[in-house]
C-alpha positions, -999 to +999 in steps of 0.1 A: -305+071-300-277+087-290-255+108-317-221+086-324-190+109-321-172+116-355-134+115-362-113+119-389-077+103-389-050+113-414-024+085-429-052+058-419-046+036-444-019+012-428+009+004-398-003+029-370-031+046-385-042+012-393-051+005-356-060+039-342-088+039-366-100+003-362-096+015-323-116+045-326-144+026-342-147+002-317-147+031-293-179+044-312-166+068-340-180+069-373-144+078-394-134+094-418-101+078-434-075+095-449-051+083-473-026+096-501-015+064-518-024+032-501-058+033-517-064-009-517-048-006-478-076+019-470-107+000-486-096-025-468-096-013-433-133+009-441-147-025-451-136-041-416-149-011-400-182-006-412-186-044-408-184-035-374-211-011-375-193+021-380-200+045-408-169+050-422-154+075-455-121+070-473-105+104-488-074+107-510-055+140-504-017+150-504-018+168-477+017+183-483-002+204-510-021+231-493-049+233-516-054+196-509-059+202-472-095+213-466-106+174-490-109+154-458-130+183-440-153+187-464-160+151-470-165+150-426-187+182-434-209+158-466-211+132-443-214+134-408-222+173-405-186+180-387-164+167-365-158+158-331-123+144-329-093+148-359-059+125-350-026+142-374-013+107-378-001+111-415+040+113-423+070+107-438+103+092-421+132+096-444+166+084-438+190+119-446+225+120-439+228+151-426+259+158-447+240+157-479+203+166-470+195+194-494+167+220-487+143+199-508+148+167-484+140+195-452+106+210-474+096+178-480+098+165-442+081+199-428+056+201-456+038+170-441+049+164-408+046+199-395+024+220-417-002+199-431-010+191-391-013+231-386-036+234-410-059+203-401-059+215-369-074+248-382-099+227-407-108+211-375-111+237-350-136+255-369-161+222-374-155+209-338-192+223-320-198+240-287-199+209-269-162+207-276-136+182-290-103+173-296-070+171-317-048+146-312-013+149-329+016+114-331+049+132-324+080+111-315+101+104-285+131+110-312+116+149-312+143+152-280+171+129-289+197+130-310+189+110-346+218+117-365+203+100-398+165+114-391+172+153-383+147+163-410+122+140-395+129+145-357+132+188-364+097+183-378+082+163-351+095+189-321+079+214-339+048+192-335+049+191-304+055+229-300+021+234-321+005+210-300+013+230-266+008+261-288-025+255-298-039+238-267-038+269-251-052+292-285-081+267-289-090+263-255-115+258-237-136+245-270-108+221-283-084+198-264-055+196-280-027+169-272+001+144-288+009+106-289+050+104-284+055+065-298+092+051-288+097+019-308+063+003-318+076-002-352+110+000-364+117+019-399+117-005-434+148-025-436+158-020-396+130-046-385+154-077-383+153-099-349+186-084-340+171-047-341+144-060-324+161-073-301+186-042-294+156-017-291+138-039-269+165-033-244+163+002-241+126+000-229+119-006-190+094-033-200+112-052-224+097-051-258+086-034-288+055-020-283+024-026-312+006+001-332-026-005-304-006+008-279-005+035-295-039+034-302-053+030-269-033+066-258-050+080-287-084+066-278-076+076-238-067+115-250-099+116-270-119+110-242-097+127-214-122+161-208-095+178-178-059+168-202-050+191-227-012+203-237-003+170-228+027+147-249+019+112-237+052+093-241+042+054-256+080+039-251+077+012-225+097+032-206+126+036-228+127+073-209+134+061-180+161+042-190+197+050-168+234+042-185+254+030-163+290+029-169+315+007-146+332+030-124 
């Protein structure tokens, strides 16, 4: 019997994280599923995945607390004997008025969105074996755009883009490090009405808002793409190709 690959997905209980976990299970991975506050959702995902034939364990941790970072990895050691893939998905997306943002607002976002992926990558790299493995970070197309009401968020994702490239070199050749940059996939809570969906769709070349499964498919690809590292793979429906035309 061929040994199954082993993956840890942070923030894997809801939204895009859930889609990633389900896609990896379908691709043949056993999973450690991390969550922070969504225990019921994590248990539901774990039940569905286990019914499909994958082994799955759930673990609660506040990844903004460096002391809790090792917890999911220690579980992976105990249950699976190590890891082959880490997906750094856990993040927060607060709307913050840049004229009123505080140092606490800034630190809260960076603790989870930038520092935690770095510390998790360190833990994963220590466990990935000699045959090699991968880290996939979930960034955002906003990392290279101007989003004035989400400055700490987009700055944290820009930091994660830089982290992806730096660790791709530092961990080569044993560990490949890549990132997926979603565009309009799931709109922010409170901004997901029909008008917002229509506006977001018009900004893409493909004429639609993406689905979590689109991001998950990109993660599965990068997990298995053994000659790809340091890559930031846009999943934005071609939004970056749109050209604003002015009448002359």
